[in-house]
PyMOL commands that place a pseudoatom at each C-alpha (Angstrom):
pseudoatom trace, name=CA, resn=MET, resi=1, chain=A, elem=C, hetatm=0, pos=[-18.000, -17.016, -17.600]
pseudoatom trace, name=CA, resn=LYS, resi=2, chain=A, elem=C, hetatm=0, pos=[-21.295, -16.372, -19.417]
pseudoatom trace, name=CA, resn=LEU, resi=3, chain=A, elem=C, hetatm=0, pos=[-21.675, -13.286, -21.528]
pseudoatom trace, name=CA, resn=TRP, resi=4, chain=A, elem=C, hetatm=0, pos=[-24.539, -11.799, -19.519]
pseudoatom trace, name=CA, resn=MET, resi=5, chain=A, elem=C, hetatm=0, pos=[-22.471, -12.212, -16.345]
pseudoatom trace, name=CA, resn=ARG, resi=6, chain=A, elem=C, hetatm=0, pos=[-19.508, -10.379, -17.897]
pseudoatom trace, name=CA, resn=LYS, resi=7, chain=A, elem=C, hetatm=0, pos=[-21.769, -7.588, -19.084]
pseudoatom trace, name=CA, resn=PHE, resi=8, chain=A, elem=C, hetatm=0, pos=[-23.290, -7.336, -15.619]
pseudoatom trace, name=CA, resn=LEU, resi=9, chain=A, elem=C, hetatm=0, pos=[-19.807, -7.123, -13.962]
pseudoatom trace, name=CA, resn=VAL, resi=10, chain=A, elem=C, hetatm=0, pos=[-18.687, -4.382, -16.398]
pseudoatom trace, name=CA, resn=ALA, resi=11, chain=A, elem=C, hetatm=0, pos=[-21.847, -2.358, -15.732]
pseudoatom trace, name=CA, resn=LEU, resi=12, chain=A, elem=C, hetatm=0, pos=[-21.590, -2.903, -11.942]
pseudoatom trace, name=CA, resn=ILE, resi=13, chain=A, elem=C, hetatm=0, pos=[-17.961, -1.817, -11.717]
pseudoatom trace, name=CA, resn=THR, resi=14, chain=A, elem=C, hetatm=0, pos=[-18.569, 1.132, -13.966]
pseudoatom trace, name=CA, resn=VAL, resi=15, chain=A, elem=C, hetatm=0, pos=[-21.551, 2.287, -11.851]
pseudoatom trace, name=CA, resn=ALA, resi=16, chain=A, elem=C, hetatm=0, pos=[-19.762, 1.662, -8.538]
pseudoatom trace, name=CA, resn=THR, resi=17, chain=A, elem=C, hetatm=0, pos=[-16.781, 3.775, -9.676]
pseudoatom trace, name=CA, resn=LEU, resi=18, chain=A, elem=C, hetatm=0, pos=[-19.074, 6.486, -11.165]
pseudoatom trace, name=CA, resn=GLY, resi=19, chain=A, elem=C, hetatm=0, pos=[-17.727, 5.704, -14.609]
pseudoatom trace, name=CA, resn=MET, resi=20, chain=A, elem=C, hetatm=0, pos=[-14.115, 6.499, -13.626]
pseudoatom trace, name=CA, resn=TYR, resi=21, chain=A, elem=C, hetatm=0, pos=[-12.997, 2.938, -14.233]
pseudoatom trace, name=CA, resn=THR, resi=22, chain=A, elem=C, hetatm=0, pos=[-14.129, 0.267, -16.719]
pseudoatom trace, name=CA, resn=PRO, resi=23, chain=A, elem=C, hetatm=0, pos=[-12.301, -3.033, -16.351]
pseudoatom trace, name=CA, resn=ALA, resi=24, chain=A, elem=C, hetatm=0, pos=[-10.299, -3.470, -19.550]
pseudoatom trace, name=CA, resn=TYR, resi=25, chain=A, elem=C, hetatm=0, pos=[-9.721, -7.163, -18.972]
pseudoatom trace, name=CA, resn=LEU, resi=26, chain=A, elem=C, hetatm=0, pos=[-13.475, -7.769, -19.128]
pseudoatom trace, name=CA, resn=LEU, resi=27, chain=A, elem=C, hetatm=0, pos=[-13.717, -5.800, -22.313]
pseudoatom trace, name=CA, resn=ASP, resi=28, chain=A, elem=C, hetatm=0, pos=[-11.027, -8.065, -23.858]
pseudoatom trace, name=CA, resn=VAL, resi=29, chain=A, elem=C, hetatm=0, pos=[-12.972, -11.162, -22.964]
pseudoatom trace, name=CA, resn=GLU, resi=30, chain=A, elem=C, hetatm=0, pos=[-16.175, -9.644, -24.305]
pseudoatom trace, name=CA, resn=ALA, resi=31, chain=A, elem=C, hetatm=0, pos=[-14.404, -8.765, -27.557]
pseudoatom trace, name=CA, resn=GLU, resi=32, chain=A, elem=C, hetatm=0, pos=[-13.278, -12.408, -27.937]
pseudoatom trace, name=CA, resn=ASP, resi=33, chain=A, elem=C, hetatm=0, pos=[-16.908, -13.517, -27.458]
pseudoatom trace, name=CA, resn=LYS, resi=34, chain=A, elem=C, hetatm=0, pos=[-18.085, -10.982, -30.045]
pseudoatom trace, name=CA, resn=ASN, resi=35, chain=A, elem=C, hetatm=0, pos=[-15.474, -12.202, -32.472]
pseudoatom trace, name=CA, resn=ASP, resi=36, chain=A, elem=C, hetatm=0, pos=[-16.833, -15.739, -32.106]
pseudoatom trace, name=CA, resn=ASN, resi=37, chain=A, elem=C, hetatm=0, pos=[-20.400, -14.511, -32.793]
pseudoatom trace, name=CA, resn=PHE, resi=38, chain=A, elem=C, hetatm=0, pos=[-19.467, -12.564, -35.929]
pseudoatom trace, name=CA, resn=SER, resi=39, chain=A, elem=C, hetatm=0, pos=[-19.622, -14.220, -39.367]
pseudoatom trace, name=CA, resn=GLU, resi=40, chain=A, elem=C, hetatm=0, pos=[-16.499, -15.534, -40.950]
pseudoatom trace, name=CA, resn=SER, resi=41, chain=A, elem=C, hetatm=0, pos=[-15.987, -12.211, -42.672]
pseudoatom trace, name=CA, resn=GLY, resi=42, chain=A, elem=C, hetatm=0, pos=[-12.592, -10.783, -41.821]
pseudoatom trace, name=CA, resn=ASP, resi=43, chain=A, elem=C, hetatm=0, pos=[-13.954, -7.204, -42.090]
pseudoatom trace, name=CA, resn=ASN, resi=44, chain=A, elem=C, hetatm=0, pos=[-16.438, -7.796, -39.273]
pseudoatom trace, name=CA, resn=ASN, resi=45, chain=A, elem=C, hetatm=0, pos=[-13.781, -9.271, -37.009]
pseudoatom trace, name=CA, resn=ALA, resi=46, chain=A, elem=C, hetatm=0, pos=[-11.361, -6.486, -37.727]
pseudoatom trace, name=CA, resn=ASN, resi=47, chain=A, elem=C, hetatm=0, pos=[-14.057, -3.810, -37.044]
pseudoatom trace, name=CA, resn=ALA, resi=48, chain=A, elem=C, hetatm=0, pos=[-14.982, -5.452, -33.752]
pseudoatom trace, name=CA, resn=VAL, resi=49, chain=A, elem=C, hetatm=0, pos=[-11.366, -5.584, -32.599]
pseudoatom trace, name=CA, resn=VAL, resi=50, chain=A, elem=C, hetatm=0, pos=[-10.788, -1.973, -33.569]
pseudoatom trace, name=CA, resn=LYS, resi=51, chain=A, elem=C, hetatm=0, pos=[-13.877, -0.840, -31.634]
pseudoatom trace, name=CA, resn=VAL, resi=52, chain=A, elem=C, hetatm=0, pos=[-12.776, -2.693, -28.507]
pseudoatom trace, name=CA, resn=ARG, resi=53, chain=A, elem=C, hetatm=0, pos=[-9.252, -1.377, -28.750]
pseudoatom trace, name=CA, resn=GLU, resi=54, chain=A, elem=C, hetatm=0, pos=[-10.602, 2.207, -29.102]
pseudoatom trace, name=CA, resn=ALA, resi=55, chain=A, elem=C, hetatm=0, pos=[-12.788, 1.671, -26.046]
pseudoatom trace, name=CA, resn=GLN, resi=56, chain=A, elem=C, hetatm=0, pos=[-9.771, 0.422, -24.099]
pseudoatom trace, name=CA, resn=GLU, resi=57, chain=A, elem=C, hetatm=0, pos=[-7.553, 3.298, -25.233]
pseudoatom trace, name=CA, resn=ALA, resi=58, chain=A, elem=C, hetatm=0, pos=[-10.291, 5.813, -24.283]
pseudoatom trace, name=CA, resn=SER, resi=59, chain=A, elem=C, hetatm=0, pos=[-10.421, 4.323, -20.796]
pseudoatom trace, name=CA, resn=LEU, resi=60, chain=A, elem=C, hetatm=0, pos=[-6.673, 4.241, -20.180]
pseudoatom trace, name=CA, resn=PRO, resi=61, chain=A, elem=C, hetatm=0, pos=[-6.210, 7.901, -19.396]
pseudoatom trace, name=CA, resn=ILE, resi=62, chain=A, elem=C, hetatm=0, pos=[-8.945, 7.610, -16.783]
pseudoatom trace, name=CA, resn=GLU, resi=63, chain=A, elem=C, hetatm=0, pos=[-7.406, 4.526, -15.211]
pseudoatom trace, name=CA, resn=GLU, resi=64, chain=A, elem=C, hetatm=0, pos=[-3.890, 5.961, -15.261]
pseudoatom trace, name=CA, resn=ASN, resi=65, chain=A, elem=C, hetatm=0, pos=[-5.125, 9.397, -14.103]
pseudoatom trace, name=CA, resn=ARG, resi=66, chain=A, elem=C, hetatm=0, pos=[-4.913, 8.375, -10.419]
pseudoatom trace, name=CA, resn=PHE, resi=67, chain=A, elem=C, hetatm=0, pos=[-2.825, 11.498, -9.765]
pseudoatom trace, name=CA, resn=SER, resi=68, chain=A, elem=C, hetatm=0, pos=[-5.071, 14.070, -11.406]
pseudoatom trace, name=CA, resn=GLU, resi=69, chain=A, elem=C, hetatm=0, pos=[-6.111, 16.981, -9.169]
pseudoatom trace, name=CA, resn=THR, resi=70, chain=A, elem=C, hetatm=0, pos=[-9.743, 15.885, -9.025]
pseudoatom trace, name=CA, resn=TYR, resi=71, chain=A, elem=C, hetatm=0, pos=[-8.828, 12.296, -8.100]
pseudoatom trace, name=CA, resn=LEU, resi=72, chain=A, elem=C, hetatm=0, pos=[-6.392, 13.444, -5.369]
pseudoatom trace, name=CA, resn=ILE, resi=73, chain=A, elem=C, hetatm=0, pos=[-8.809, 15.981, -3.925]
pseudoatom trace, name=CA, resn=ASN, resi=74, chain=A, elem=C, hetatm=0, pos=[-11.661, 13.365, -3.745]
pseudoatom trace, name=CA, resn=ASP, resi=75, chain=A, elem=C, hetatm=0, pos=[-9.338, 10.648, -2.417]
pseudoatom trace, name=CA, resn=MET, resi=76, chain=A, elem=C, hetatm=0, pos=[-7.780, 12.809, 0.260]
pseudoatom trace, name=CA, resn=THR, resi=77, chain=A, elem=C, hetatm=0, pos=[-11.140, 14.255, 1.346]
pseudoatom trace, name=CA, resn=GLU, resi=78, chain=A, elem=C, hetatm=0, pos=[-12.500, 10.758, 1.744]
pseudoatom trace, name=CA, resn=LYS, resi=79, chain=A, elem=C, hetatm=0, pos=[-9.469, 9.709, 3.780]
pseudoatom trace, name=CA, resn=ALA, resi=80, chain=A, elem=C, hetatm=0, pos=[-9.690, 12.913, 5.872]
pseudoatom trace, name=CA, resn=LYS, resi=81, chain=A, elem=C, hetatm=0, pos=[-13.221, 11.882, 6.901]
pseudoatom trace, name=CA, resn=GLU, resi=82, chain=A, elem=C, hetatm=0, pos=[-12.127, 8.387, 7.654]
pseudoatom trace, name=CA, resn=GLN, resi=83, chain=A, elem=C, hetatm=0, pos=[-9.250, 9.582, 9.797]
pseudoatom trace, name=CA, resn=THR, resi=84, chain=A, elem=C, hetatm=0, pos=[-11.410, 12.047, 11.663]
pseudoatom trace, name=CA, resn=MET, resi=85, chain=A, elem=C, hetatm=0, pos=[-14.138, 9.498, 12.416]
pseudoatom trace, name=CA, resn=MET, resi=86, chain=A, elem=C, hetatm=0, pos=[-11.422, 7.067, 13.564]
pseudoatom trace, name=CA, resn=LYS, resi=87, chain=A, elem=C, hetatm=0, pos=[-10.069, 9.819, 15.899]
pseudoatom trace, name=CA, resn=PHE, resi=88, chain=A, elem=C, hetatm=0, pos=[-13.567, 10.562, 17.369]
pseudoatom trace, name=CA, resn=GLY, resi=89, chain=A, elem=C, hetatm=0, pos=[-14.069, 6.878, 18.064]
pseudoatom trace, name=CA, resn=PRO, resi=90, chain=A, elem=C, hetatm=0, pos=[-17.401, 5.089, 18.282]
pseudoatom trace, name=CA, resn=ARG, resi=91, chain=A, elem=C, hetatm=0, pos=[-18.499, 6.923, 21.495]
pseudoatom trace, name=CA, resn=MET, resi=92, chain=A, elem=C, hetatm=0, pos=[-18.378, 10.401, 19.930]
pseudoatom trace, name=CA, resn=GLN, resi=93, chain=A, elem=C, hetatm=0, pos=[-18.779, 9.671, 16.218]
pseudoatom trace, name=CA, resn=GLU, resi=94, chain=A, elem=C, hetatm=0, pos=[-22.615, 9.474, 16.190]
pseudoatom trace, name=CA, resn=GLN, resi=95, chain=A, elem=C, hetatm=0, pos=[-23.020, 12.828, 17.945]
pseudoatom trace, name=CA, resn=VAL, resi=96, chain=A, elem=C, hetatm=0, pos=[-20.628, 14.818, 15.745]
pseudoatom trace, name=CA, resn=GLU, resi=97, chain=A, elem=C, hetatm=0, pos=[-20.655, 13.172, 12.308]
pseudoatom trace, name=CA, resn=ASP, resi=98, chain=A, elem=C, hetatm=0, pos=[-23.505, 15.240, 10.769]
pseudoatom trace, name=CA, resn=GLU, resi=99, chain=A, elem=C, hetatm=0, pos=[-21.981, 18.562, 11.846]
pseudoatom trace, name=CA, resn=PHE, resi=100, chain=A, elem=C, hetatm=0, pos=[-18.591, 17.464, 10.666]
pseudoatom trace, name=CA, resn=ASP, resi=101, chain=A, elem=C, hetatm=0, pos=[-19.977, 16.497, 7.255]
pseudoatom trace, name=CA, resn=HIS, resi=102, chain=A, elem=C, hetatm=0, pos=[-21.818, 19.800, 6.775]
pseudoatom trace, name=CA, resn=PHE, resi=103, chain=A, elem=C, hetatm=0, pos=[-19.506, 22.405, 8.399]
pseudoatom trace, name=CA, resn=ILE, resi=104, chain=A, elem=C, hetatm=0, pos=[-15.964, 21.041, 8.707]
pseudoatom trace, name=CA, resn=LEU, resi=105, chain=A, elem=C, hetatm=0, pos=[-15.354, 18.578, 5.809]
pseudoatom trace, name=CA, resn=PRO, resi=106, chain=A, elem=C, hetatm=0, pos=[-16.100, 21.118, 3.021]
pseudoatom trace, name=CA, resn=THR, resi=107, chain=A, elem=C, hetatm=0, pos=[-13.437, 23.462, 4.479]
pseudoatom trace, name=CA, resn=ILE, resi=108, chain=A, elem=C, hetatm=0, pos=[-10.929, 20.619, 4.783]
pseudoatom trace, name=CA, resn=GLU, resi=109, chain=A, elem=C, hetatm=0, pos=[-11.627, 19.715, 1.120]
pseudoatom trace, name=CA, resn=THR, resi=110, chain=A, elem=C, hetatm=0, pos=[-10.954, 23.388, 0.097]
pseudoatom trace, name=CA, resn=VAL, resi=111, chain=A, elem=C, hetatm=0, pos=[-7.655, 23.427, 2.025]
pseudoatom trace, name=CA, resn=LEU, resi=112, chain=A, elem=C, hetatm=0, pos=[-6.591, 20.093, 0.519]
pseudoatom trace, name=CA, resn=GLU, resi=113, chain=A, elem=C, hetatm=0, pos=[-7.464, 21.394, -2.948]
pseudoatom trace, name=CA, resn=SER, resi=114, chain=A, elem=C, hetatm=0, pos=[-5.304, 24.418, -2.330]
pseudoatom trace, name=CA, resn=ILE, resi=115, chain=A, elem=C, hetatm=0, pos=[-2.381, 22.264, -1.155]
pseudoatom trace, name=CA, resn=ILE, resi=116, chain=A, elem=C, hetatm=0, pos=[-2.626, 19.946, -4.155]
pseudoatom trace, name=CA, resn=LYS, resi=117, chain=A, elem=C, hetatm=0, pos=[-2.757, 22.879, -6.618]
pseudoatom trace, name=CA, resn=GLN, resi=118, chain=A, elem=C, hetatm=0, pos=[0.292, 24.575, -4.962]
pseudoatom trace, name=CA, resn=ALA, resi=119, chain=A, elem=C, hetatm=0, pos=[2.231, 21.277, -5.160]
pseudoatom trace, name=CA, resn=GLY, resi=120, chain=A, elem=C, hetatm=0, pos=[1.800, 21.265, -8.964]
pseudoatom trace, name=CA, resn=GLU, resi=121, chain=A, elem=C, hetatm=0, pos=[3.786, 18.380, -10.501]
pseudoatom trace, name=CA, resn=ASP, resi=122, chain=A, elem=C, hetatm=0, pos=[4.845, 17.191, -7.003]
pseudoatom trace, name=CA, resn=SER, resi=123, chain=A, elem=C, hetatm=0, pos=[1.199, 16.501, -6.131]
pseudoatom trace, name=CA, resn=LYS, resi=124, chain=A, elem=C, hetatm=0, pos=[1.681, 12.915, -7.261]
pseudoatom trace, name=CA, resn=TYR, resi=125, chain=A, elem=C, hetatm=0, pos=[3.980, 12.424, -4.216]
pseudoatom trace, name=CA, resn=LEU, resi=126, chain=A, elem=C, hetatm=0, pos=[1.446, 13.774, -1.710]
pseudoatom trace, name=CA, resn=ARG, resi=127, chain=A, elem=C, hetatm=0, pos=[0.269, 11.243, 0.888]
pseudoatom trace, name=CA, resn=MET, resi=128, chain=A, elem=C, hetatm=0, pos=[-1.624, 11.305, 4.188]
pseudoatom trace, name=CA, resn=THR, resi=129, chain=A, elem=C, hetatm=0, pos=[-0.645, 9.732, 7.499]
pseudoatom trace, name=CA, resn=GLU, resi=130, chain=A, elem=C, hetatm=0, pos=[-3.018, 7.030, 8.653]
pseudoatom trace, name=CA, resn=THR, resi=131, chain=A, elem=C, hetatm=0, pos=[-2.754, 7.096, 12.442]
pseudoatom trace, name=CA, resn=PRO, resi=132, chain=A, elem=C, hetatm=0, pos=[-4.565, 9.832, 14.388]
pseudoatom trace, name=CA, resn=ALA, resi=133, chain=A, elem=C, hetatm=0, pos=[-3.198, 10.606, 17.823]
pseudoatom trace, name=CA, resn=LYS, resi=134, chain=A, elem=C, hetatm=0, pos=[-4.932, 8.816, 20.685]
pseudoatom trace, name=CA, resn=GLY, resi=135, chain=A, elem=C, hetatm=0, pos=[-5.754, 10.085, 24.184]
pseudoatom trace, name=CA, resn=TYR, resi=136, chain=A, elem=C, hetatm=0, pos=[-5.478, 13.896, 24.233]
pseudoatom trace, name=CA, resn=GLY, resi=137, chain=A, elem=C, hetatm=0, pos=[-3.155, 14.346, 21.211]
pseudoatom trace, name=CA, resn=GLU, resi=138, chain=A, elem=C, hetatm=0, pos=[-4.277, 16.846, 18.566]
pseudoatom trace, name=CA, resn=ARG, resi=139, chain=A, elem=C, hetatm=0, pos=[-3.168, 15.157, 15.292]
pseudoatom trace, name=CA, resn=ILE, resi=140, chain=A, elem=C, hetatm=0, pos=[-5.840, 13.960, 12.946]
pseudoatom trace, name=CA, resn=PHE, resi=141, chain=A, elem=C, hetatm=0, pos=[-3.586, 13.520, 9.857]
pseudoatom trace, name=CA, resn=HIS, resi=142, chain=A, elem=C, hetatm=0, pos=[-0.654, 15.102, 8.161]
pseudoatom trace, name=CA, resn=VAL, resi=143, chain=A, elem=C, hetatm=0, pos=[-0.125, 15.657, 4.444]
pseudoatom trace, name=CA, resn=TYR, resi=144, chain=A, elem=C, hetatm=0, pos=[3.414, 14.895, 3.462]
pseudoatom trace, name=CA, resn=ASN, resi=145, chain=A, elem=C, hetatm=0, pos=[5.642, 14.487, 0.365]
pseudoatom trace, name=CA, resn=GLU, resi=146, chain=A, elem=C, hetatm=0, pos=[6.519, 10.844, 0.040]
pseudoatom trace, name=CA, resn=GLU, resi=147, chain=A, elem=C, hetatm=0, pos=[9.597, 11.594, -1.947]
pseudoatom trace, name=CA, resn=SER, resi=148, chain=A, elem=C, hetatm=0, pos=[11.141, 14.188, 0.360]
pseudoatom trace, name=CA, resn=LYS, resi=149, chain=A, elem=C, hetatm=0, pos=[9.556, 12.744, 3.556]
pseudoatom trace, name=CA, resn=GLU, resi=150, chain=A, elem=C, hetatm=0, pos=[8.609, 16.243, 4.652]
pseudoatom trace, name=CA, resn=ASP, resi=151, chain=A, elem=C, hetatm=0, pos=[5.278, 17.342, 6.113]
pseudoatom trace, name=CA, resn=ILE, resi=152, chain=A, elem=C, hetatm=0, pos=[3.358, 19.914, 4.036]
pseudoatom trace, name=CA, resn=ALA, resi=153, chain=A, elem=C, hetatm=0, pos=[0.344, 20.429, 6.300]
pseudoatom trace, name=CA, resn=ARG, resi=154, chain=A, elem=C, hetatm=0, pos=[-0.773, 19.184, 9.700]
pseudoatom trace, name=CA, resn=PHE, resi=155, chain=A, elem=C, hetatm=0, pos=[-4.529, 18.896, 10.433]
pseudoatom trace, name=CA, resn=HIS, resi=156, chain=A, elem=C, hetatm=0, pos=[-5.341, 18.973, 14.160]
pseudoatom trace, name=CA, resn=ILE, resi=157, chain=A, elem=C, hetatm=0, pos=[-8.296, 19.090, 16.537]
pseudoatom trace, name=CA, resn=ARG, resi=158, chain=A, elem=C, hetatm=0, pos=[-8.193, 20.615, 20.001]
pseudoatom trace, name=CA, resn=ARG, resi=159, chain=A, elem=C, hetatm=0, pos=[-10.641, 20.458, 22.911]
pseudoatom trace, name=CA, resn=ASP, resi=160, chain=A, elem=C, hetatm=0, pos=[-11.584, 23.932, 24.128]
pseudoatom trace, name=CA, resn=ASN, resi=161, chain=A, elem=C, hetatm=0, pos=[-13.356, 24.170, 27.494]
pseudoatom trace, name=CA, resn=ARG, resi=162, chain=A, elem=C, hetatm=0, pos=[-15.181, 27.514, 27.734]
pseudoatom trace, name=CA, resn=PRO, resi=163, chain=A, elem=C, hetatm=0, pos=[-16.574, 28.432, 31.156]
pseudoatom trace, name=CA, resn=GLN, resi=164, chain=A, elem=C, hetatm=0, pos=[-20.361, 28.443, 31.328]
pseudoatom trace, name=CA, resn=GLU, resi=165, chain=A, elem=C, hetatm=0, pos=[-20.541, 27.064, 27.764]
pseudoatom trace, name=CA, resn=GLY, resi=166, chain=A, elem=C, hetatm=0, pos=[-18.910, 23.669, 27.712]
pseudoatom trace, name=CA, resn=TYR, resi=167, chain=A, elem=C, hetatm=0, pos=[-16.533, 21.838, 25.338]
pseudoatom trace, name=CA, resn=TYR, resi=168, chain=A, elem=C, hetatm=0, pos=[-15.875, 22.659, 21.696]
pseudoatom trace, name=CA, resn=PHE, resi=169, chain=A, elem=C, hetatm=0, pos=[-13.848, 20.723, 19.191]
pseudoatom trace, name=CA, resn=ASN, resi=170, chain=A, elem=C, hetatm=0, pos=[-11.627, 23.222, 17.378]
pseudoatom trace, name=CA, resn=PHE, resi=171, chain=A, elem=C, hetatm=0, pos=[-10.431, 22.055, 13.944]
pseudoatom trace, name=CA, resn=HIS, resi=172, chain=A, elem=C, hetatm=0, pos=[-7.357, 23.841, 12.533]
pseudoatom trace, name=CA, resn=TYR, resi=173, chain=A, elem=C, hetatm=0, pos=[-4.295, 23.182, 10.415]
pseudoatom trace, name=CA, resn=HIS, resi=174, chain=A, elem=C, hetatm=0, pos=[-0.650, 24.259, 10.237]
pseudoatom trace, name=CA, resn=LEU, resi=175, chain=A, elem=C, hetatm=0, pos=[1.509, 24.760, 7.107]
pseudoatom trace, name=CA, resn=SER, resi=176, chain=A, elem=C, hetatm=0, pos=[5.180, 24.095, 6.560]
pseudoatom trace, name=CA, resn=ASN, resi=177, chain=A, elem=C, hetatm=0, pos=[5.827, 27.523, 5.024]
pseudoatom trace, name=CA, resn=ASP, resi=178, chain=A, elem=C, hetatm=0, pos=[5.785, 29.202, 8.451]
pseudoatom trace, name=CA, resn=GLY, resi=179, chain=A, elem=C, hetatm=0, pos=[7.253, 26.312, 10.400]
pseudoatom trace, name=CA, resn=PHE, resi=180, chain=A, elem=C, hetatm=0, pos=[3.795, 25.036, 11.475]
pseudoatom trace, name=CA, resn=ARG, resi=181, chain=A, elem=C, hetatm=0, pos=[3.404, 27.891, 13.923]
pseudoatom trace, name=CA, resn=THR, resi=182, chain=A, elem=C, hetatm=0, pos=[0.213, 29.609, 12.728]
pseudoatom trace, name=CA, resn=HIS, resi=183, chain=A, elem=C, hetatm=0, pos=[-3.195, 28.107, 13.536]
pseudoatom trace, name=CA, resn=HIS, resi=184, chain=A, elem=C, hetatm=0, pos=[-5.327, 28.308, 10.409]
pseudoatom trace, name=CA, resn=GLN, resi=185, chain=A, elem=C, hetatm=0, pos=[-8.944, 27.951, 11.567]
pseudoatom trace, name=CA, resn=ILE, resi=186, chain=A, elem=C, hetatm=0, pos=[-11.231, 25.354, 9.933]
pseudoatom trace, name=CA, resn=GLY, resi=187, chain=A, elem=C, hetatm=0, pos=[-14.223, 25.417, 12.269]
pseudoatom trace, name=CA, resn=GLU, resi=188, chain=A, elem=C, hetatm=0, pos=[-15.680, 24.223, 15.575]
pseudoatom trace, name=CA, resn=ILE, resi=189, chain=A, elem=C, hetatm=0, pos=[-18.221, 21.668, 16.738]
pseudoatom trace, name=CA, resn=TYR, resi=190, chain=A, elem=C, hetatm=0, pos=[-19.954, 21.994, 20.107]
pseudoatom trace, name=CA, resn=TRP, resi=191, chain=A, elem=C, hetatm=0, pos=[-19.800, 18.854, 22.237]
pseudoatom trace, name=CA, resn=ASP, resi=192, chain=A, elem=C, hetatm=0, pos=[-21.465, 19.309, 25.638]
pseudoatom trace, name=CA, resn=LYS, resi=193, chain=A, elem=C, hetatm=0, pos=[-20.859, 20.669, 29.125]
pseudoatom trace, name=CA, resn=ASN, resi=194, chain=A, elem=C, hetatm=0, pos=[-19.671, 17.230, 30.116]
pseudoatom trace, name=CA, resn=THR, resi=195, chain=A, elem=C, hetatm=0, pos=[-16.044, 16.273, 29.438]
pseudoatom trace, name=CA, resn=PRO, resi=196, chain=A, elem=C, hetatm=0, pos=[-15.711, 14.334, 26.134]
pseudoatom trace, name=CA, resn=PRO, resi=197, chain=A, elem=C, hetatm=0, pos=[-14.066, 10.917, 26.190]
pseudoatom trace, name=CA, resn=LYS, resi=198, chain=A, elem=C, hetatm=0, pos=[-10.458, 10.527, 25.093]
pseudoatom trace, name=CA, resn=TRP, resi=199, chain=A, elem=C, hetatm=0, pos=[-9.838, 10.321, 21.361]
pseudoatom trace, name=CA, resn=MET, resi=200, chain=A, elem=C, hetatm=0, pos=[-10.440, 6.952, 19.776]
pseudoatom trace, name=CA, resn=ALA, resi=201, chain=A, elem=C, hetatm=0, pos=[-12.204, 5.706, 22.936]
for i in range(1, 201): cmd.bond("trace and resi %d" % i, "trace and resi %d" % (i + 1))
show_as sticks, trace
zoom trace
């Protein structure tokens, strides 16, 4: 692969991942090319190798930091949006996506952040379910501990039909510390006076 192409790929991947990941294997190949371009002096080659190794070592904590709080919060928030849009289905998604992004998702992110912080060292075992309930079921996703197989939090959406007003989508969550009994309010989105379609329709 040509040198300009490698440099382009490194830059593209770095920009696409907002600098969180720089492909180390491409840096290795680039270092080999630089070694070929240096003079025969052993000092130049040694300096080039040291610089490349330092760059790789500096990027390792970022690559291996997949379980940092910031990474988990961002990853789970992104998945929460995906799961919710999947649950709404294509027929409802267009009408509610903007309101969801502005009013509901920030609160979900705050709740997820709190759950991750409370989990402490166990946060590396936190996962999200990937199948929202169809039809009239309330489940959007659950956060669970992969090691213990126990749910930590359950994020749901309910349809509320208010006379004279119409239908609202009520977002809420339940926590394991009270046996999932309490409804913790996230927010609501107004739908219409007409009955909304089934979930994922």
